[in-house]
C-alpha positions in Angstrom: -61.5 -56.2 22.2 -63.2 -55.7 18.9 -60.9 -55.5 15.9 -61.5 -55.2 12.2 -61.4 -58.9 12.0 -64.9 -58.9 13.6 -66.2 -58.1 10.1 -64.5 -61.0 8.3 -67.1 -63.8 8.4 -65.2 -67.0 8.0 -68.4 -69.0 8.5 -69.8 -67.6 5.2 -66.9 -68.7 3.1 -68.4 -72.2 2.5 -71.8 -70.8 1.7 -71.3 -67.8 -0.5 -71.3 -68.5 -4.2 -70.6 -66.4 -7.3 -73.7 -65.0 -9.0 -74.6 -66.6 -12.3 -74.3 -63.1 -14.0 -70.5 -63.1 -13.1 -70.1 -66.0 -15.4 -71.6 -64.3 -18.4 -69.9 -64.8 -21.8 -71.4 -62.0 -23.8 -73.6 -58.9 -23.5 -77.2 -59.6 -22.6 -80.3 -57.3 -22.5 -83.3 -57.7 -20.2 -86.2 -55.6 -19.2 -87.4 -55.2 -15.6 -91.2 -54.7 -15.4 -91.8 -55.4 -11.8 -94.7 -53.8 -9.8 -93.6 -50.5 -8.3 -91.7 -49.2 -11.3 -93.0 -46.1 -13.1 -91.8 -47.4 -16.4 -89.9 -50.5 -17.6 -86.1 -50.4 -17.1 -83.6 -51.8 -19.5 -80.6 -53.6 -18.1 -77.6 -54.5 -20.3 -75.0 -56.8 -18.8 -71.6 -56.5 -20.5 -69.3 -59.3 -21.3 -68.1 -59.3 -17.7 -71.6 -59.6 -16.3 -71.6 -55.9 -15.1 -75.2 -54.5 -15.2 -75.8 -51.1 -16.9 -79.2 -49.6 -15.9 -81.2 -47.4 -18.4 -84.2 -45.8 -16.8 -86.4 -42.7 -17.2 -86.4 -41.6 -13.6 -84.1 -41.7 -10.6 -86.7 -43.7 -8.7 -86.8 -46.4 -11.4 -83.0 -46.4 -11.6 -82.5 -47.0 -7.9 -85.4 -49.5 -7.8 -83.4 -51.4 -10.5 -80.2 -51.2 -8.5 -82.0 -52.8 -5.5 -83.5 -55.4 -7.8 -80.0 -56.2 -9.3 -78.3 -56.3 -6.0 -80.8 -58.8 -4.8 -80.4 -60.9 -8.0 -76.6 -61.0 -7.7 -75.9 -60.7 -3.9 -79.0 -61.3 -1.8 -77.3 -63.6 0.7 -74.4 -61.2 1.1 -76.8 -58.3 1.7 -78.9 -60.3 4.2 -75.8 -61.4 6.1 -74.6 -57.8 6.3 -77.8 -56.3 7.6 -78.1 -59.1 10.2 -74.6 -58.6 11.3 -75.2 -54.9 11.7 -78.4 -55.6 13.6 -76.9 -58.3 15.9 -79.2 -61.0 14.5 -76.7 -63.0 12.4 -77.2 -66.2 14.5 -80.8 -66.3 13.2 -79.1 -67.0 9.8 -75.9 -69.0 10.6 -76.7 -70.6 14.0 -75.3 -70.4 17.6 -71.7 -69.8 16.4 -72.7 -66.2 15.6 -74.2 -65.4 19.0 -71.0 -63.9 20.5 -70.8 -61.4 17.6 -74.5 -60.7 17.8 -74.1 -59.8 21.5 -71.3 -57.4 20.7 -73.0 -55.7 17.8 -76.4 -55.5 19.7 -74.6 -53.9 22.6 -73.0 -51.2 20.4 -76.4 -50.6 18.8 -75.5 -49.9 15.2 -79.1 -50.4 14.1 -80.3 -47.9 16.7 -77.7 -45.5 15.4 -78.9 -46.1 11.9 -82.4 -45.2 12.9 -81.2 -41.9 14.2 -79.4 -41.2 11.0 -82.4 -42.2 8.8 -84.6 -39.7 10.7 -82.2 -36.9 9.8 -81.7 -37.6 6.1 -83.0 -35.3 3.4 -86.2 -36.3 1.5 -84.3 -37.1 -1.7 -82.0 -39.4 0.1 -84.9 -41.2 1.8 -86.7 -41.5 -1.5 -83.7 -43.2 -3.0 -83.3 -45.6 -0.1 -87.0 -46.4 -0.3 -86.9 -47.0 -4.1 -83.9 -49.3 -3.6 -85.7 -51.3 -0.9 -88.8 -51.7 -3.2 -86.5 -53.1 -5.9 -85.0 -55.6 -3.5 -88.4 -56.7 -2.3 -89.7 -57.0 -5.9 -87.0 -59.5 -6.7 -87.7 -61.3 -3.4 -91.4 -61.6 -4.3 -90.7 -63.0 -7.8 -87.8 -65.3 -7.3 -86.8 -68.3 -5.1 -84.1 -67.8 -2.5 -80.4 -68.5 -3.3 -79.1 -71.9 -2.5 -77.4 -70.7 0.7 -80.8 -70.6 2.4 -81.5 -74.2 1.4 -78.2 -75.2 3.0 -79.2 -73.3 6.2 -82.7 -74.9 6.2 -84.4 -71.5 5.9 -87.4 -70.4 3.9 -88.7 -67.0 2.8 -90.6 -66.8 6.1 -87.3 -66.1 7.8 -86.2 -63.4 5.3 -87.8 -60.1 6.2 -88.7 -57.5 3.6 -85.9 -55.1 2.9 -86.2 -51.6 4.4 -84.4 -48.3 4.2 -83.2 -48.9 7.7 -81.5 -52.1 6.6 -79.4 -50.1 4.1 -78.6 -47.5 6.8 -77.5 -50.2 9.2 -75.1 -51.6 6.6 -73.6 -48.2 6.0 -73.2 -47.8 9.8 -71.5 -51.2 10.0 -69.0 -50.2 7.3 -68.2 -46.9 9.0 -67.9 -48.7 12.4 -65.4 -51.2 11.0 -63.2 -48.5 9.5 -63.2 -46.1 12.5 -64.2 -47.7 15.8 -61.4 -48.8 18.1 -60.9 -49.4 21.8 -57.3 -48.2 21.8 -58.0 -46.0 24.8 -58.0 -49.1 27.0 -54.6 -50.3 25.7 -53.1 -46.8 25.9 -54.3 -46.4 29.5 -52.5 -49.7 30.4 -49.4 -48.5 28.6 -49.4 -45.1 30.4 -49.7 -46.7 33.8 -46.8 -49.0 32.9 -44.6 -46.0 31.8 -45.6 -44.0 34.9 -44.8 -47.0 37.2 -41.5 -47.6 35.5 -40.6 -43.9 35.7 -41.4 -43.7 39.4 -39.2 -46.7 40.1 -36.3 -45.6 37.9 -36.4 -41.8 38.3 -37.7 -40.5 34.9 -40.9 -38.9 33.8 -42.8 -41.8 32.4 -45.8 -39.7 31.5 -43.8 -37.3 29.4 -42.0 -40.1 27.6 -45.3 -41.7 26.8 -47.0 -38.6 25.5 -44.1 -37.0 23.7 -42.6 -40.2 22.1 -44.6 -43.4 22.3 -48.0 -42.0 21.2 -46.8 -39.0 19.3 -48.8 -38.1 16.2 -46.8 -35.1 15.1 -43.9 -36.0 12.8 -40.3 -35.3 14.0 -39.7 -33.5 10.7 -41.8 -31.2 8.6 -43.3 -33.8 6.1 -47.1 -33.9 6.1 -47.9 -31.4 3.5 -46.6 -28.8 1.1 -46.7 -25.4 2.8 -47.6 -22.1 1.2 -44.7 -20.9 -1.0 -43.2 -24.4 -1.3 -43.2 -26.5 -4.5 -43.0 -30.2 -4.8 -39.9 -31.8 -6.3 -39.5 -35.1 -8.1 -38.9 -38.0 -5.7 -35.6 -38.9 -7.4 -34.4 -35.3 -6.8 -34.3 -35.5 -3.0 -34.9 -39.1 -2.1 -38.0 -38.6 -0.1 -41.8 -38.5 -0.7 -42.6 -37.0 -4.0 -45.3 -34.8 -2.4 -42.9 -32.9 -0.2 -39.3 -31.5 -0.6 -38.8 -32.4 3.1 -38.3 -35.7 4.8 -36.5 -37.5 7.6 -32.7 -37.8 7.2 -31.4 -40.9 5.6 -29.8 -41.9 8.9 -33.0 -42.0 10.8 -34.5 -45.3 9.7 -31.4 -47.5 10.3 -30.8 -45.7 13.6 -34.4 -46.6 14.6 -34.0 -50.2 13.6 -30.7 -50.4 15.5 -32.3 -49.0 18.7 -35.2 -51.5 18.5 -32.7 -54.4 17.9 -30.7 -53.4 21.0 -33.8 -53.2 23.1 -35.0 -56.7 22.0 -31.6 -58.2 22.7 -31.8 -56.8 26.2 -35.1 -58.5 26.7 -37.3 -55.4 26.4 -40.5 -56.0 24.4 -40.9 -53.5 21.6 -44.4 -53.3 19.9 -44.2 -53.1 16.2 -47.4 -51.5 15.0 -48.8 -52.8 11.7 -51.5 -50.4 10.6 -53.9 -50.8 7.7 -54.7 -47.9 5.5 -56.0 -46.6 2.3 -55.2 -43.8 -0.2 -56.7 -41.5 -2.7 -54.9 -39.0 -4.9 -55.4 -36.8 -7.9 -53.1 -35.8 -10.7 -53.7 -32.5 -12.4 -54.3 -32.5 -16.1 -51.2 -30.3 -16.4 -49.1 -33.3 -15.2 -50.8 -36.1 -17.1 -49.8 -37.2 -20.6 -53.3 -36.9 -22.0 -54.0 -33.5 -20.4 -56.9 -34.8 -18.4 -57.0 -35.0 -14.6 -56.8 -38.4 -13.0 -58.1 -39.8 -9.7 -56.9 -43.0 -8.1 -58.5 -44.5 -5.0 -57.6 -47.7 -3.1 -59.7 -48.3 0.0 -57.6 -51.3 1.0 -60.7 -53.4 1.9 -60.7 -57.1 2.2 -61.1 -59.4 -0.9 -63.9 -61.8 0.0 -66.0 -63.9 -2.3 -68.4 -62.4 -3.5 -66.4 -59.2 -3.6 -66.9 -56.3 -1.2 -68.1 -54.1 -4.0 -70.8 -54.5 -6.8 -69.9 -52.8 -10.1 -72.8 -51.0 -11.8 -73.7 -48.3 -14.4 -76.7 -46.0 -14.1 -78.2 -43.8 -16.8 -81.3 -41.7 -16.4 -82.4 -40.1 -19.6 -85.7 -38.5 -18.6 -86.4 -35.2 -16.9 -84.0 -36.2 -14.1 -80.6 -36.5 -15.8 -78.2 -38.9 -14.1 -75.1 -40.8 -15.3 -73.1 -42.8 -12.9 -70.6 -45.7 -13.2 -68.7 -47.2 -10.4 -69.0 -49.6 -7.4 -71.5 -49.8 -4.6 -71.7 -51.9 -1.4 -74.4 -54.6 -1.8 -77.2 -53.5 0.4 -76.8 -49.8 -0.3 -77.6 -47.8 -3.5 -74.6 -45.4 -3.1 -72.0 -45.4 -5.9 -69.1 -44.9 -3.4 -66.3 -44.9 -6.0 -67.0 -43.8 -9.5 -67.7 -41.1 -12.0 -70.7 -39.2 -13.5 -68.8 -38.4 -16.7 -67.8 -34.9 -15.4 -66.6 -35.6 -11.9 -64.9 -38.7 -10.5 -64.5 -39.6 -6.8 -63.0 -42.1 -4.5 -62.6 -42.4 -0.7 -60.0 -43.0 1.9 -60.0 -43.3 5.7 -58.8 -40.5 7.9 -57.5 -42.1 11.1 -59.2 -39.7 13.4 -59.8 -40.5 17.1 -63.6 -40.9 17.2 -63.9 -43.3 20.1 -63.5 -42.6 23.8 -63.9 -44.9 26.9 -65.1 -43.5 30.2 -65.0 -44.8 33.7 -68.5 -44.4 35.2 -69.7 -44.3 38.8 -72.9 -46.4 38.7 -76.1 -46.5 40.6 -77.0 -50.2 40.7 -80.5 -51.6 41.5 -81.2 -55.3 41.3 -77.9 -55.9 39.6 -78.7 -53.4 36.8 -76.9 -50.0 36.3 -80.0 -47.8 36.4 -78.0 -44.5 36.5 -74.5 -43.0 36.1 -73.3 -40.2 38.3 -72.2 -36.9 36.7 -71.0 -34.1 39.0 -72.7 -35.8 41.9 -76.0 -36.0 40.2 -77.5 -39.4 39.1 -78.5 -39.5 35.4 -80.8 -42.4 34.4 -79.5 -45.0 31.9 -81.6 -46.4 29.1 -82.2 -50.1 29.5 -83.0 -52.1 26.4 -84.2 -55.7 26.8 -82.6 -58.1 24.4 -83.8 -61.4 23.0 -81.3 -63.6 21.0 -82.4 -66.4 18.6 -80.3 -68.9 16.7 -81.0 -71.1 13.7 -80.6 -74.8 14.5 -78.7 -75.7 11.4 -78.5 -79.3 10.4 -81.4 -80.9 12.2 -83.5 -81.2 9.0 -86.3 -78.9 10.3 -86.9 -75.8 8.2 -87.1 -72.5 10.0 -86.1 -73.9 13.4 -85.0 -70.9 15.4 -84.8 -71.1 19.2 -84.4 -68.4 21.9 -80.9 -68.4 23.5 -81.4 -67.7 27.2 -79.3 -65.0 28.9 -75.9 -66.3 30.1 -72.3 -65.2 30.2 -71.8 -63.4 26.9 -75.5 -63.3 26.2 -76.8 -60.2 27.9 -80.5 -59.9 29.0 -80.3 -56.2 28.3 -78.2 -53.4 26.8 -77.5 -50.4 29.1 -77.0 -47.1 27.3 -75.6 -43.9 28.7 -77.4 -41.0 26.9 -74.6 -38.6 27.9 -72.1 -40.7 25.9 -73.8 -40.1 22.6 -76.0 -43.0 23.5 -73.0 -45.3 23.9 -73.3 -48.5 25.9 -71.8 -49.7 29.2 -69.5 -52.5 28.3 -68.1 -53.5 31.6 -69.4 -53.5 35.2 -67.4 -54.2 38.4 -69.4 -53.4 41.5 -70.5 -49.8 41.2 -67.9 -48.9 38.6 -68.4 -49.4 34.9 -66.8 -48.5 31.5 -68.9 -46.8 28.8 -68.0 -46.2 25.2 -68.7 -43.0 23.2 -68.4 -43.2 19.5 -69.1 -40.5 16.9 -71.1 -43.0 14.8 -73.6 -43.7 17.6 -75.2 -40.4 16.7 -77.1 -39.3 13.6 -74.7 -38.9 10.6 -75.9 -37.7 7.1 -74.0 -40.4 5.3 -76.3 -40.7 2.3 -76.7 -37.1 1.4 -73.5 -37.1 -0.5 -72.9 -40.8 -1.0 -76.2 -41.6 -2.7 -77.0 -38.5 -4.7 -73.6 -38.4 -6.3 -74.5 -36.4 -9.3 -73.9 -33.1 -10.9 -76.6 -31.6 -13.2 -74.6 -30.1 -16.0 -76.8 -28.9 -18.9 -75.2 -29.7 -22.2 -72.5 -31.9 -20.7 
């Protein structure tokens, strides 16, 4: 089963190095005059090495963001787009084939192409400007040292495209929302129903009303109309609600779990990850200004998950941004424009479903699924996997990995399932996955154009 650990690339740890700019000791000023810019762009790196872009147009600003991302994080960006596309083995070698097969099957790059086609023209223009900036840096500079260690030259580093950025954004959303919990819950339900039938209780009711219950046992999730929040020290519960579970509930729960474990009954203790964002009104802050705090609870790799940057456009298009972006995408996902500040958090919504399919198989390939007695053709996508032969002293030595167990010859997609793939086949029965993110999602409309035009502000 895929877990969020799929996105932690331990193999990169020994290769990734800190960019030289992160070691800066004082402010520096440079000018970018690369082909493709409408006018030169000034970049000031502060004492921490954080770049601040000063441009005369949004095109030039996002061109510079791409240029700077490539300068600081090219290998990280390249790794991310290859992971999203299922081609990471072409960089790291055969050890990445299993992950490539999974990501190729789920088809995040195909999903990114659907999203890209639906984006607004301003969003597409920003993605294109960003890609041109990445490619301008690539054309004018040698590759980072990681490529030398992997025996790869520029011939194996494709030009950056808007689709690459879209694929990275899809990968991020996928890692934070996709899950195959339906499979686990189905197994649990069957176990509860089986135990209930043997012992004389309603196992299904116990499962749905207790084990996988989402609704709190007490009114606690929000402040209802007419209510007011109370200080946490006034009622002993969450500061955002005057309600909460009684003080006796937590110890009673722990006692019940302990008794079950002593009796030899396995109790699953769920450890969920999460994130948070909250806002404090200016009426509640000491300085009289509203405050926003956001903690996405993402991992802390090296280089970091985010790339800090400032953007200032002083021409006809006025734009001021400061915050962090994901290397590979121009979007300032957490930041401020001087008038509005924003962050993000994850809403644990069920966006993934697993379906049992009745298949029509021809030549060992599921060529159709049956819906209400009618065969519906599947989409069959041939796959070719390649792997870098690292360590043999031959530059750019990529070989084709033949189909085998875990290396599919093709991906089979069920159009009805939001273009989700078939992930398992047993005879004429299969399992398909439907995920919201497999369809077109307008992720960049808000995330990239994070600006508010405020005359006189």
